[in-house]
PDB file of N, H, CA, C and O in Angstrom:
ATOM      1  N   MET A   1     -18.399  24.769  -7.157  1.00  0.00           N
ATOM      2  CA  MET A   1     -18.732  23.465  -6.644  1.00  0.00           C
ATOM      3  C   MET A   1     -18.097  23.343  -5.266  1.00  0.00           C
ATOM      4  O   MET A   1     -16.990  23.825  -5.026  1.00  0.00           O
ATOM      5  N   ARG A   2     -18.818  22.693  -4.374  1.00  0.00           N
ATOM      6  H   ARG A   2     -19.718  22.302  -4.569  1.00  0.00           H
ATOM      7  CA  ARG A   2     -18.307  22.527  -3.021  1.00  0.00           C
ATOM      8  C   ARG A   2     -18.681  21.142  -2.513  1.00  0.00           C
ATOM      9  O   ARG A   2     -19.846  20.749  -2.575  1.00  0.00           O
ATOM     10  N   GLY A   3     -17.727  20.422  -2.028  1.00  0.00           N
ATOM     11  H   GLY A   3     -16.780  20.740  -1.978  1.00  0.00           H
ATOM     12  CA  GLY A   3     -17.974  19.099  -1.478  1.00  0.00           C
ATOM     13  C   GLY A   3     -17.804  19.095   0.029  1.00  0.00           C
ATOM     14  O   GLY A   3     -17.420  20.100   0.628  1.00  0.00           O
ATOM     15  N   ILE A   4     -18.089  17.972   0.623  1.00  0.00           N
ATOM     16  H   ILE A   4     -18.400  17.156   0.136  1.00  0.00           H
ATOM     17  CA  ILE A   4     -17.932  17.829   2.069  1.00  0.00           C
ATOM     18  C   ILE A   4     -16.957  16.693   2.326  1.00  0.00           C
ATOM     19  O   ILE A   4     -17.122  15.582   1.823  1.00  0.00           O
ATOM     20  N   PHE A   5     -15.950  16.993   3.111  1.00  0.00           N
ATOM     21  H   PHE A   5     -15.816  17.896   3.520  1.00  0.00           H
ATOM     22  CA  PHE A   5     -15.003  15.984   3.554  1.00  0.00           C
ATOM     23  C   PHE A   5     -15.102  15.984   5.073  1.00  0.00           C
ATOM     24  O   PHE A   5     -14.674  16.936   5.726  1.00  0.00           O
ATOM     25  N   VAL A   6     -15.658  14.933   5.631  1.00  0.00           N
ATOM     26  H   VAL A   6     -16.006  14.160   5.101  1.00  0.00           H
ATOM     27  CA  VAL A   6     -15.987  14.895   7.056  1.00  0.00           C
ATOM     28  C   VAL A   6     -14.773  15.184   7.929  1.00  0.00           C
ATOM     29  O   VAL A   6     -14.903  15.850   8.957  1.00  0.00           O
ATOM     30  N   LEU A   7     -13.617  14.708   7.550  1.00  0.00           N
ATOM     31  H   LEU A   7     -13.512  14.168   6.715  1.00  0.00           H
ATOM     32  CA  LEU A   7     -12.444  14.909   8.392  1.00  0.00           C
ATOM     33  C   LEU A   7     -12.004  16.378   8.451  1.00  0.00           C
ATOM     34  O   LEU A   7     -11.228  16.756   9.328  1.00  0.00           O
ATOM     35  N   ASP A   8     -12.502  17.212   7.513  1.00  0.00           N
ATOM     36  H   ASP A   8     -13.133  16.905   6.800  1.00  0.00           H
ATOM     37  CA  ASP A   8     -12.239  18.646   7.607  1.00  0.00           C
ATOM     38  C   ASP A   8     -12.974  19.254   8.793  1.00  0.00           C
ATOM     39  O   ASP A   8     -12.640  20.353   9.236  1.00  0.00           O
ATOM     40  N   HIS A   9     -13.956  18.554   9.301  1.00  0.00           N
ATOM     41  H   HIS A   9     -14.227  17.661   8.942  1.00  0.00           H
ATOM     42  CA  HIS A   9     -14.785  19.049  10.400  1.00  0.00           C
ATOM     43  C   HIS A   9     -14.621  18.151  11.628  1.00  0.00           C
ATOM     44  O   HIS A   9     -15.580  17.876  12.349  1.00  0.00           O
ATOM     45  N   TYR A  10     -13.409  17.711  11.841  1.00  0.00           N
ATOM     46  H   TYR A  10     -12.630  17.935  11.255  1.00  0.00           H
ATOM     47  CA  TYR A  10     -13.145  16.765  12.927  1.00  0.00           C
ATOM     48  C   TYR A  10     -13.380  17.382  14.299  1.00  0.00           C
ATOM     49  O   TYR A  10     -13.545  16.661  15.284  1.00  0.00           O
ATOM     50  N   ASP A  11     -13.399  18.717  14.372  1.00  0.00           N
ATOM     51  H   ASP A  11     -13.265  19.302  13.572  1.00  0.00           H
ATOM     52  CA  ASP A  11     -13.670  19.364  15.647  1.00  0.00           C
ATOM     53  C   ASP A  11     -15.148  19.238  16.017  1.00  0.00           C
ATOM     54  O   ASP A  11     -15.548  19.592  17.127  1.00  0.00           O
ATOM     55  N   HIS A  12     -15.944  18.740  15.097  1.00  0.00           N
ATOM     56  H   HIS A  12     -15.620  18.452  14.196  1.00  0.00           H
ATOM     57  CA  HIS A  12     -17.357  18.470  15.376  1.00  0.00           C
ATOM     58  C   HIS A  12     -17.409  17.488  16.546  1.00  0.00           C
ATOM     59  O   HIS A  12     -16.429  16.786  16.795  1.00  0.00           O
ATOM     60  N   GLU A  13     -18.498  17.424  17.249  1.00  0.00           N
ATOM     61  H   GLU A  13     -19.294  17.995  17.047  1.00  0.00           H
ATOM     62  CA  GLU A  13     -18.569  16.581  18.455  1.00  0.00           C
ATOM     63  C   GLU A  13     -18.050  15.172  18.200  1.00  0.00           C
ATOM     64  O   GLU A  13     -17.303  14.622  19.010  1.00  0.00           O
ATOM     65  N   SER A  14     -18.438  14.607  17.099  1.00  0.00           N
ATOM     66  H   SER A  14     -19.044  15.054  16.441  1.00  0.00           H
ATOM     67  CA  SER A  14     -17.927  13.277  16.753  1.00  0.00           C
ATOM     68  C   SER A  14     -18.255  13.007  15.296  1.00  0.00           C
ATOM     69  O   SER A  14     -19.095  13.680  14.700  1.00  0.00           O
ATOM     70  N   LEU A  15     -17.587  12.022  14.735  1.00  0.00           N
ATOM     71  H   LEU A  15     -16.905  11.474  15.219  1.00  0.00           H
ATOM     72  CA  LEU A  15     -17.884  11.649  13.354  1.00  0.00           C
ATOM     73  C   LEU A  15     -19.316  11.128  13.232  1.00  0.00           C
ATOM     74  O   LEU A  15     -19.950  11.294  12.191  1.00  0.00           O
ATOM     75  N   THR A  16     -19.823  10.502  14.289  1.00  0.00           N
ATOM     76  H   THR A  16     -19.307  10.367  15.135  1.00  0.00           H
ATOM     77  CA  THR A  16     -21.200  10.011  14.275  1.00  0.00           C
ATOM     78  C   THR A  16     -22.171  11.177  14.152  1.00  0.00           C
ATOM     79  O   THR A  16     -23.130  11.106  13.383  1.00  0.00           O
ATOM     80  N   THR A  17     -21.935  12.234  14.890  1.00  0.00           N
ATOM     81  H   THR A  17     -21.156  12.292  15.514  1.00  0.00           H
ATOM     82  CA  THR A  17     -22.791  13.412  14.814  1.00  0.00           C
ATOM     83  C   THR A  17     -22.711  14.029  13.420  1.00  0.00           C
ATOM     84  O   THR A  17     -23.732  14.432  12.862  1.00  0.00           O
ATOM     85  N   ALA A  18     -21.523  14.105  12.863  1.00  0.00           N
ATOM     86  H   ALA A  18     -20.694  13.778  13.316  1.00  0.00           H
ATOM     87  CA  ALA A  18     -21.353  14.650  11.514  1.00  0.00           C
ATOM     88  C   ALA A  18     -22.127  13.814  10.502  1.00  0.00           C
ATOM     89  O   ALA A  18     -22.787  14.367   9.622  1.00  0.00           O
ATOM     90  N   ALA A  19     -22.055  12.495  10.616  1.00  0.00           N
ATOM     91  H   ALA A  19     -21.519  12.046  11.331  1.00  0.00           H
ATOM     92  CA  ALA A  19     -22.785  11.627   9.698  1.00  0.00           C
ATOM     93  C   ALA A  19     -24.288  11.839   9.822  1.00  0.00           C
ATOM     94  O   ALA A  19     -24.994  11.861   8.813  1.00  0.00           O
ATOM     95  N   LYS A  20     -24.782  11.996  11.040  1.00  0.00           N
ATOM     96  H   LYS A  20     -24.208  11.978  11.859  1.00  0.00           H
ATOM     97  CA  LYS A  20     -26.212  12.259  11.239  1.00  0.00           C
ATOM     98  C   LYS A  20     -26.612  13.590  10.616  1.00  0.00           C
ATOM     99  O   LYS A  20     -27.670  13.689   9.995  1.00  0.00           O
ATOM    100  N   ASP A  21     -25.776  14.614  10.776  1.00  0.00           N
ATOM    101  H   ASP A  21     -24.916  14.533  11.280  1.00  0.00           H
ATOM    102  CA  ASP A  21     -26.058  15.923  10.188  1.00  0.00           C
ATOM    103  C   ASP A  21     -26.124  15.829   8.669  1.00  0.00           C
ATOM    104  O   ASP A  21     -27.040  16.369   8.049  1.00  0.00           O
ATOM    105  N   ILE A  22     -25.158  15.148   8.073  1.00  0.00           N
ATOM    106  H   ILE A  22     -24.414  14.710   8.577  1.00  0.00           H
ATOM    107  CA  ILE A  22     -25.123  15.007   6.617  1.00  0.00           C
ATOM    108  C   ILE A  22     -26.359  14.269   6.132  1.00  0.00           C
ATOM    109  O   ILE A  22     -26.958  14.657   5.130  1.00  0.00           O
ATOM    110  N   HIS A  23     -26.744  13.216   6.826  1.00  0.00           N
ATOM    111  H   HIS A  23     -26.257  12.901   7.640  1.00  0.00           H
ATOM    112  CA  HIS A  23     -27.950  12.467   6.455  1.00  0.00           C
ATOM    113  C   HIS A  23     -29.181  13.375   6.523  1.00  0.00           C
ATOM    114  O   HIS A  23     -30.030  13.346   5.631  1.00  0.00           O
ATOM    115  N   GLU A  24     -29.270  14.162   7.559  1.00  0.00           N
ATOM    116  H   GLU A  24     -28.581  14.185   8.284  1.00  0.00           H
ATOM    117  CA  GLU A  24     -30.394  15.086   7.722  1.00  0.00           C
ATOM    118  C   GLU A  24     -30.434  16.102   6.578  1.00  0.00           C
ATOM    119  O   GLU A  24     -31.503  16.386   6.040  1.00  0.00           O
ATOM    120  N   TRP A  25     -29.280  16.646   6.208  1.00  0.00           N
ATOM    121  H   TRP A  25     -28.411  16.415   6.646  1.00  0.00           H
ATOM    122  CA  TRP A  25     -29.218  17.607   5.113  1.00  0.00           C
ATOM    123  C   TRP A  25     -29.673  16.972   3.803  1.00  0.00           C
ATOM    124  O   TRP A  25     -30.349  17.611   2.996  1.00  0.00           O
ATOM    125  N   MET A  26     -29.294  15.697   3.595  1.00  0.00           N
ATOM    126  H   MET A  26     -28.746  15.177   4.251  1.00  0.00           H
ATOM    127  CA  MET A  26     -29.723  14.997   2.384  1.00  0.00           C
ATOM    128  C   MET A  26     -31.236  14.815   2.390  1.00  0.00           C
ATOM    129  O   MET A  26     -31.890  15.032   1.370  1.00  0.00           O
ATOM    130  N   GLU A  27     -31.795  14.420   3.530  1.00  0.00           N
ATOM    131  H   GLU A  27     -31.263  14.244   4.359  1.00  0.00           H
ATOM    132  CA  GLU A  27     -33.235  14.222   3.650  1.00  0.00           C
ATOM    133  C   GLU A  27     -33.997  15.527   3.414  1.00  0.00           C
ATOM    134  O   GLU A  27     -35.077  15.511   2.823  1.00  0.00           O
ATOM    135  N   GLU A  28     -33.453  16.643   3.866  1.00  0.00           N
ATOM    136  H   GLU A  28     -32.576  16.656   4.347  1.00  0.00           H
ATOM    137  CA  GLU A  28     -34.098  17.947   3.722  1.00  0.00           C
ATOM    138  C   GLU A  28     -33.868  18.567   2.344  1.00  0.00           C
ATOM    139  O   GLU A  28     -34.431  19.617   2.033  1.00  0.00           O
ATOM    140  N   GLY A  29     -33.043  17.922   1.520  1.00  0.00           N
ATOM    141  H   GLY A  29     -32.585  17.069   1.773  1.00  0.00           H
ATOM    142  CA  GLY A  29     -32.754  18.451   0.195  1.00  0.00           C
ATOM    143  C   GLY A  29     -31.711  19.554   0.191  1.00  0.00           C
ATOM    144  O   GLY A  29     -31.493  20.199  -0.835  1.00  0.00           O
ATOM    145  N   LYS A  30     -31.065  19.777   1.329  1.00  0.00           N
ATOM    146  H   LYS A  30     -31.243  19.254   2.162  1.00  0.00           H
ATOM    147  CA  LYS A  30     -30.021  20.797   1.413  1.00  0.00           C
ATOM    148  C   LYS A  30     -28.708  20.314   0.796  1.00  0.00           C
ATOM    149  O   LYS A  30     -27.853  21.115   0.420  1.00  0.00           O
ATOM    150  N   LEU A  31     -28.566  19.019   0.702  1.00  0.00           N
ATOM    151  H   LEU A  31     -29.261  18.368   1.007  1.00  0.00           H
ATOM    152  CA  LEU A  31     -27.361  18.409   0.154  1.00  0.00           C
ATOM    153  C   LEU A  31     -27.813  17.401  -0.899  1.00  0.00           C
ATOM    154  O   LEU A  31     -28.205  16.287  -0.554  1.00  0.00           O
ATOM    155  N   PRO A  32     -27.764  17.773  -2.166  1.00  0.00           N
ATOM    156  CA  PRO A  32     -28.286  16.878  -3.197  1.00  0.00           C
ATOM    157  C   PRO A  32     -27.440  15.617  -3.346  1.00  0.00           C
ATOM    158  O   PRO A  32     -26.220  15.637  -3.184  1.00  0.00           O
ATOM    159  N   VAL A  33     -28.118  14.536  -3.657  1.00  0.00           N
ATOM    160  H   VAL A  33     -29.109  14.520  -3.789  1.00  0.00           H
ATOM    161  CA  VAL A  33     -27.455  13.271  -3.937  1.00  0.00           C
ATOM    162  C   VAL A  33     -27.399  13.139  -5.451  1.00  0.00           C
ATOM    163  O   VAL A  33     -28.437  13.050  -6.106  1.00  0.00           O
ATOM    164  N   LEU A  34     -26.211  13.127  -6.001  1.00  0.00           N
ATOM    165  H   LEU A  34     -25.368  13.199  -5.468  1.00  0.00           H
ATOM    166  CA  LEU A  34     -26.053  13.074  -7.445  1.00  0.00           C
ATOM    167  C   LEU A  34     -26.072  11.636  -7.937  1.00  0.00           C
ATOM    168  O   LEU A  34     -25.711  10.721  -7.196  1.00  0.00           O
ATOM    169  N   PRO A  35     -26.486  11.429  -9.174  1.00  0.00           N
ATOM    170  CA  PRO A  35     -26.569  10.078  -9.719  1.00  0.00           C
ATOM    171  C   PRO A  35     -25.192   9.487 -10.017  1.00  0.00           C
ATOM    172  O   PRO A  35     -24.186  10.195 -10.063  1.00  0.00           O
ATOM    173  N   VAL A  36     -25.178   8.199 -10.214  1.00  0.00           N
ATOM    174  H   VAL A  36     -25.995   7.624 -10.177  1.00  0.00           H
ATOM    175  CA  VAL A  36     -23.970   7.471 -10.604  1.00  0.00           C
ATOM    176  C   VAL A  36     -24.117   7.087 -12.067  1.00  0.00           C
ATOM    177  O   VAL A  36     -25.137   6.525 -12.466  1.00  0.00           O
ATOM    178  N   THR A  37     -23.099   7.388 -12.870  1.00  0.00           N
ATOM    179  H   THR A  37     -22.271   7.845 -12.546  1.00  0.00           H
ATOM    180  CA  THR A  37     -23.077   6.966 -14.266  1.00  0.00           C
ATOM    181  C   THR A  37     -22.204   5.724 -14.337  1.00  0.00           C
ATOM    182  O   THR A  37     -21.014   5.782 -14.027  1.00  0.00           O
ATOM    183  N   LEU A  38     -22.787   4.601 -14.743  1.00  0.00           N
ATOM    184  H   LEU A  38     -23.754   4.554 -14.994  1.00  0.00           H
ATOM    185  CA  LEU A  38     -22.061   3.332 -14.807  1.00  0.00           C
ATOM    186  C   LEU A  38     -21.760   2.998 -16.257  1.00  0.00           C
ATOM    187  O   LEU A  38     -22.666   2.888 -17.083  1.00  0.00           O
ATOM    188  N   THR A  39     -20.482   2.839 -16.557  1.00  0.00           N
ATOM    189  H   THR A  39     -19.745   2.929 -15.886  1.00  0.00           H
ATOM    190  CA  THR A  39     -20.033   2.418 -17.880  1.00  0.00           C
ATOM    191  C   THR A  39     -19.523   0.998 -17.750  1.00  0.00           C
ATOM    192  O   THR A  39     -18.706   0.705 -16.877  1.00  0.00           O
ATOM    193  N   LYS A  40     -19.999   0.119 -18.609  1.00  0.00           N
ATOM    194  H   LYS A  40     -20.663   0.357 -19.318  1.00  0.00           H
ATOM    195  CA  LYS A  40     -19.607  -1.296 -18.516  1.00  0.00           C
ATOM    196  C   LYS A  40     -18.501  -1.614 -19.508  1.00  0.00           C
ATOM    197  O   LYS A  40     -18.591  -1.288 -20.692  1.00  0.00           O
ATOM    198  N   GLY A  41     -17.466  -2.252 -19.005  1.00  0.00           N
ATOM    199  H   GLY A  41     -17.394  -2.517 -18.043  1.00  0.00           H
ATOM    200  CA  GLY A  41     -16.385  -2.745 -19.846  1.00  0.00           C
ATOM    201  C   GLY A  41     -15.180  -1.826 -19.892  1.00  0.00           C
ATOM    202  O   GLY A  41     -15.300  -0.614 -20.071  1.00  0.00           O
ATOM    203  N   ILE A  42     -14.023  -2.430 -19.727  1.00  0.00           N
ATOM    204  H   ILE A  42     -13.925  -3.415 -19.583  1.00  0.00           H
ATOM    205  CA  ILE A  42     -12.769  -1.684 -19.742  1.00  0.00           C
ATOM    206  C   ILE A  42     -12.538  -1.031 -21.106  1.00  0.00           C
ATOM    207  O   ILE A  42     -11.849  -0.016 -21.201  1.00  0.00           O
ATOM    208  N   ASP A  43     -13.114  -1.613 -22.162  1.00  0.00           N
ATOM    209  H   ASP A  43     -13.674  -2.438 -22.085  1.00  0.00           H
ATOM    210  CA  ASP A  43     -12.960  -1.046 -23.500  1.00  0.00           C
ATOM    211  C   ASP A  43     -13.620   0.328 -23.617  1.00  0.00           C
ATOM    212  O   ASP A  43     -13.293   1.097 -24.521  1.00  0.00           O
ATOM    213  N   SER A  44     -14.540   0.638 -22.715  1.00  0.00           N
ATOM    214  H   SER A  44     -14.806   0.014 -21.981  1.00  0.00           H
ATOM    215  CA  SER A  44     -15.246   1.923 -22.738  1.00  0.00           C
ATOM    216  C   SER A  44     -14.618   2.950 -21.794  1.00  0.00           C
ATOM    217  O   SER A  44     -15.135   4.059 -21.662  1.00  0.00           O
ATOM    218  N   ALA A  45     -13.517   2.595 -21.141  1.00  0.00           N
ATOM    219  H   ALA A  45     -13.098   1.694 -21.249  1.00  0.00           H
ATOM    220  CA  ALA A  45     -12.912   3.469 -20.129  1.00  0.00           C
ATOM    221  C   ALA A  45     -12.473   4.808 -20.709  1.00  0.00           C
ATOM    222  O   ALA A  45     -12.674   5.846 -20.077  1.00  0.00           O
ATOM    223  N   VAL A  46     -11.885   4.803 -21.885  1.00  0.00           N
ATOM    224  H   VAL A  46     -11.722   3.960 -22.398  1.00  0.00           H
ATOM    225  CA  VAL A  46     -11.414   6.051 -22.484  1.00  0.00           C
ATOM    226  C   VAL A  46     -12.595   6.967 -22.788  1.00  0.00           C
ATOM    227  O   VAL A  46     -12.540   8.167 -22.517  1.00  0.00           O
ATOM    228  N   ASP A  47     -13.673   6.397 -23.354  1.00  0.00           N
ATOM    229  H   ASP A  47     -13.717   5.423 -23.574  1.00  0.00           H
ATOM    230  CA  ASP A  47     -14.859   7.206 -23.649  1.00  0.00           C
ATOM    231  C   ASP A  47     -15.459   7.782 -22.369  1.00  0.00           C
ATOM    232  O   ASP A  47     -15.931   8.919 -22.362  1.00  0.00           O
ATOM    233  N   CYS A  48     -15.443   7.007 -21.292  1.00  0.00           N
ATOM    234  H   CYS A  48     -15.059   6.083 -21.298  1.00  0.00           H
ATOM    235  CA  CYS A  48     -15.957   7.467 -20.008  1.00  0.00           C
ATOM    236  C   CYS A  48     -15.122   8.639 -19.495  1.00  0.00           C
ATOM    237  O   CYS A  48     -15.676   9.633 -19.026  1.00  0.00           O
ATOM    238  N   LEU A  49     -13.815   8.534 -19.579  1.00  0.00           N
ATOM    239  H   LEU A  49     -13.365   7.727 -19.960  1.00  0.00           H
ATOM    240  CA  LEU A  49     -12.930   9.597 -19.120  1.00  0.00           C
ATOM    241  C   LEU A  49     -13.122  10.868 -19.950  1.00  0.00           C
ATOM    242  O   LEU A  49     -13.194  11.967 -19.402  1.00  0.00           O
ATOM    243  N   ILE A  50     -13.202  10.713 -21.256  1.00  0.00           N
ATOM    244  H   ILE A  50     -13.143   9.819 -21.701  1.00  0.00           H
ATOM    245  CA  ILE A  50     -13.436  11.870 -22.122  1.00  0.00           C
ATOM    246  C   ILE A  50     -14.781  12.506 -21.801  1.00  0.00           C
ATOM    247  O   ILE A  50     -14.915  13.729 -21.814  1.00  0.00           O
ATOM    248  N   GLY A  51     -15.782  11.668 -21.511  1.00  0.00           N
ATOM    249  H   GLY A  51     -15.674  10.674 -21.501  1.00  0.00           H
ATOM    250  CA  GLY A  51     -17.098  12.169 -21.133  1.00  0.00           C
ATOM    251  C   GLY A  51     -17.052  13.004 -19.867  1.00  0.00           C
ATOM    252  O   GLY A  51     -17.782  13.987 -19.741  1.00  0.00           O
ATOM    253  N   GLN A  52     -16.198  12.620 -18.928  1.00  0.00           N
ATOM    254  H   GLN A  52     -15.605  11.821 -19.029  1.00  0.00           H
ATOM    255  CA  GLN A  52     -16.045  13.417 -17.704  1.00  0.00           C
ATOM    256  C   GLN A  52     -15.500  14.795 -18.027  1.00  0.00           C
ATOM    257  O   GLN A  52     -15.978  15.796 -17.493  1.00  0.00           O
ATOM    258  N   TRP A  53     -14.515  14.852 -18.885  1.00  0.00           N
ATOM    259  H   TRP A  53     -14.126  14.039 -19.318  1.00  0.00           H
ATOM    260  CA  TRP A  53     -13.923  16.144 -19.246  1.00  0.00           C
ATOM    261  C   TRP A  53     -14.915  17.020 -20.000  1.00  0.00           C
ATOM    262  O   TRP A  53     -14.892  18.245 -19.878  1.00  0.00           O
ATOM    263  N   LYS A  54     -15.791  16.379 -20.784  1.00  0.00           N
ATOM    264  H   LYS A  54     -15.809  15.385 -20.883  1.00  0.00           H
ATOM    265  CA  LYS A  54     -16.770  17.137 -21.565  1.00  0.00           C
ATOM    266  C   LYS A  54     -18.007  17.494 -20.742  1.00  0.00           C
ATOM    267  O   LYS A  54     -18.824  18.306 -21.175  1.00  0.00           O
ATOM    268  N   GLY A  55     -18.148  16.902 -19.576  1.00  0.00           N
ATOM    269  H   GLY A  55     -17.484  16.242 -19.224  1.00  0.00           H
ATOM    270  CA  GLY A  55     -19.320  17.182 -18.747  1.00  0.00           C
ATOM    271  C   GLY A  55     -20.527  16.339 -19.094  1.00  0.00           C
ATOM    272  O   GLY A  55     -21.661  16.747 -18.841  1.00  0.00           O
ATOM    273  N   ASP A  56     -20.301  15.162 -19.672  1.00  0.00           N
ATOM    274  H   ASP A  56     -19.380  14.830 -19.877  1.00  0.00           H
ATOM    275  CA  ASP A  56     -21.408  14.284 -20.073  1.00  0.00           C
ATOM    276  C   ASP A  56     -22.143  13.666 -18.889  1.00  0.00           C
ATOM    277  O   ASP A  56     -23.305  13.283 -19.024  1.00  0.00           O
ATOM    278  N   ASN A  57     -21.497  13.562 -17.742  1.00  0.00           N
ATOM    279  H   ASN A  57     -20.553  13.873 -17.633  1.00  0.00           H
ATOM    280  CA  ASN A  57     -22.157  12.937 -16.596  1.00  0.00           C
ATOM    281  C   ASN A  57     -22.234  13.932 -15.443  1.00  0.00           C
ATOM    282  O   ASN A  57     -21.464  14.889 -15.359  1.00  0.00           O
ATOM    283  N   LEU A  58     -23.178  13.672 -14.572  1.00  0.00           N
ATOM    284  H   LEU A  58     -23.803  12.894 -14.639  1.00  0.00           H
ATOM    285  CA  LEU A  58     -23.358  14.484 -13.376  1.00  0.00           C
ATOM    286  C   LEU A  58     -23.256  13.523 -12.202  1.00  0.00           C
ATOM    287  O   LEU A  58     -23.999  12.543 -12.146  1.00  0.00           O
ATOM    288  N   GLY A  59     -22.372  13.777 -11.282  1.00  0.00           N
ATOM    289  H   GLY A  59     -21.769  14.573 -11.328  1.00  0.00           H
ATOM    290  CA  GLY A  59     -22.198  12.864 -10.152  1.00  0.00           C
ATOM    291  C   GLY A  59     -20.965  11.999 -10.346  1.00  0.00           C
ATOM    292  O   GLY A  59     -19.971  12.429 -10.930  1.00  0.00           O
ATOM    293  N   LYS A  60     -21.047  10.791  -9.852  1.00  0.00           N
ATOM    294  H   LYS A  60     -21.855  10.442  -9.378  1.00  0.00           H
ATOM    295  CA  LYS A  60     -19.901   9.879  -9.869  1.00  0.00           C
ATOM    296  C   LYS A  60     -19.919   9.036 -11.145  1.00  0.00           C
ATOM    297  O   LYS A  60     -20.973   8.562 -11.571  1.00  0.00           O
ATOM    298  N   ALA A  61     -18.757   8.855 -11.744  1.00  0.00           N
ATOM    299  H   ALA A  61     -17.901   9.239 -11.398  1.00  0.00           H
ATOM    300  CA  ALA A  61     -18.614   7.998 -12.919  1.00  0.00           C
ATOM    301  C   ALA A  61     -17.857   6.742 -12.514  1.00  0.00           C
ATOM    302  O   ALA A  61     -16.759   6.818 -11.964  1.00  0.00           O
ATOM    303  N   LEU A  62     -18.451   5.591 -12.789  1.00  0.00           N
ATOM    304  H   LEU A  62     -19.344   5.529 -13.235  1.00  0.00           H
ATOM    305  CA  LEU A  62     -17.827   4.311 -12.468  1.00  0.00           C
ATOM    306  C   LEU A  62     -17.682   3.478 -13.734  1.00  0.00           C
ATOM    307  O   LEU A  62     -18.500   3.562 -14.650  1.00  0.00           O
ATOM    308  N   ILE A  63     -16.630   2.674 -13.766  1.00  0.00           N
ATOM    309  H   ILE A  63     -15.965   2.605 -13.022  1.00  0.00           H
ATOM    310  CA  ILE A  63     -16.425   1.734 -14.869  1.00  0.00           C
ATOM    311  C   ILE A  63     -16.445   0.339 -14.286  1.00  0.00           C
ATOM    312  O   ILE A  63     -15.629   0.002 -13.428  1.00  0.00           O
ATOM    313  N   GLU A  64     -17.379  -0.470 -14.754  1.00  0.00           N
ATOM    314  H   GLU A  64     -18.041  -0.195 -15.451  1.00  0.00           H
ATOM    315  CA  GLU A  64     -17.467  -1.858 -14.292  1.00  0.00           C
ATOM    316  C   GLU A  64     -16.589  -2.711 -15.197  1.00  0.00           C
ATOM    317  O   GLU A  64     -16.853  -2.834 -16.394  1.00  0.00           O
ATOM    318  N   VAL A  65     -15.546  -3.299 -14.621  1.00  0.00           N
ATOM    319  H   VAL A  65     -15.332  -3.199 -13.649  1.00  0.00           H
ATOM    320  CA  VAL A  65     -14.633  -4.125 -15.410  1.00  0.00           C
ATOM    321  C   VAL A  65     -14.913  -5.605 -15.229  1.00  0.00           C
ATOM    322  O   VAL A  65     -14.423  -6.429 -16.001  1.00  0.00           O
ATOM    323  N   ALA A  66     -15.699  -5.954 -14.210  1.00  0.00           N
ATOM    324  H   ALA A  66     -16.097  -5.285 -13.583  1.00  0.00           H
ATOM    325  CA  ALA A  66     -16.100  -7.339 -13.977  1.00  0.00           C
ATOM    326  C   ALA A  66     -17.419  -7.319 -13.225  1.00  0.00           C
ATOM    327  O   ALA A  66     -17.717  -6.359 -12.515  1.00  0.00           O
ATOM    328  N   THR A  67     -18.200  -8.358 -13.376  1.00  0.00           N
ATOM    329  H   THR A  67     -17.958  -9.137 -13.953  1.00  0.00           H
ATOM    330  CA  THR A  67     -19.456  -8.444 -12.662  1.00  0.00           C
ATOM    331  C   THR A  67     -19.177  -8.718 -11.194  1.00  0.00           C
ATOM    332  O   THR A  67     -18.565  -9.732 -10.860  1.00  0.00           O
ATOM    333  N   PRO A  68     -19.622  -7.819 -10.305  1.00  0.00           N
ATOM    334  CA  PRO A  68     -19.369  -8.040  -8.881  1.00  0.00           C
ATOM    335  C   PRO A  68     -20.205  -9.206  -8.345  1.00  0.00           C
ATOM    336  O   PRO A  68     -21.338  -9.413  -8.780  1.00  0.00           O
ATOM    337  N   PRO A  69     -19.649  -9.956  -7.409  1.00  0.00           N
ATOM    338  CA  PRO A  69     -20.424 -11.061  -6.828  1.00  0.00           C
ATOM    339  C   PRO A  69     -21.468 -10.540  -5.854  1.00  0.00           C
ATOM    340  O   PRO A  69     -21.363  -9.422  -5.350  1.00  0.00           O
ATOM    341  N   GLY A  70     -22.449 -11.343  -5.602  1.00  0.00           N
ATOM    342  H   GLY A  70     -22.535 -12.251  -6.012  1.00  0.00           H
ATOM    343  CA  GLY A  70     -23.405 -10.993  -4.560  1.00  0.00           C
ATOM    344  C   GLY A  70     -24.741 -10.511  -5.082  1.00  0.00           C
ATOM    345  O   GLY A  70     -24.950 -10.351  -6.284  1.00  0.00           O
ATOM    346  N   PRO A  71     -25.639 -10.285  -4.133  1.00  0.00           N
ATOM    347  CA  PRO A  71     -27.025  -9.963  -4.494  1.00  0.00           C
ATOM    348  C   PRO A  71     -27.257  -8.517  -4.928  1.00  0.00           C
ATOM    349  O   PRO A  71     -28.369  -8.179  -5.335  1.00  0.00           O
ATOM    350  N   TYR A  72     -26.251  -7.662  -4.854  1.00  0.00           N
ATOM    351  H   TYR A  72     -25.348  -7.936  -4.523  1.00  0.00           H
ATOM    352  CA  TYR A  72     -26.462  -6.242  -5.129  1.00  0.00           C
ATOM    353  C   TYR A  72     -26.312  -5.872  -6.592  1.00  0.00           C
ATOM    354  O   TYR A  72     -26.532  -4.719  -6.962  1.00  0.00           O
ATOM    355  N   HIS A  73     -25.947  -6.813  -7.418  1.00  0.00           N
ATOM    356  H   HIS A  73     -25.768  -7.750  -7.117  1.00  0.00           H
ATOM    357  CA  HIS A  73     -25.771  -6.533  -8.846  1.00  0.00           C
ATOM    358  C   HIS A  73     -27.092  -6.729  -9.550  1.00  0.00           C
ATOM    359  O   HIS A  73     -27.815  -7.689  -9.282  1.00  0.00           O
ATOM    360  N   ASP A  74     -27.412  -5.799 -10.471  1.00  0.00           N
ATOM    361  H   ASP A  74     -26.824  -5.020 -10.690  1.00  0.00           H
ATOM    362  CA  ASP A  74     -28.684  -5.938 -11.213  1.00  0.00           C
ATOM    363  C   ASP A  74     -28.503  -6.543 -12.568  1.00  0.00           C
ATOM    364  O   ASP A  74     -29.477  -6.719 -13.300  1.00  0.00           O
TER     365      ASP A  74
END
């Protein structure tokens, strides 16, 4: 597995250029965008953590402990 940490490439012309490159790679399918697994409720946190160790999720695992304010919540 290999990730990208932009600051590792700080010698790049600029962080803006690096961000544009990363966006381009994502658009071209060279850099896959992994899904987010959302687990609701702090009571499920242990199961979520165990699931990470077992490989139950692919991508980022998040635990929602409260409903976030604003229009972005579904």
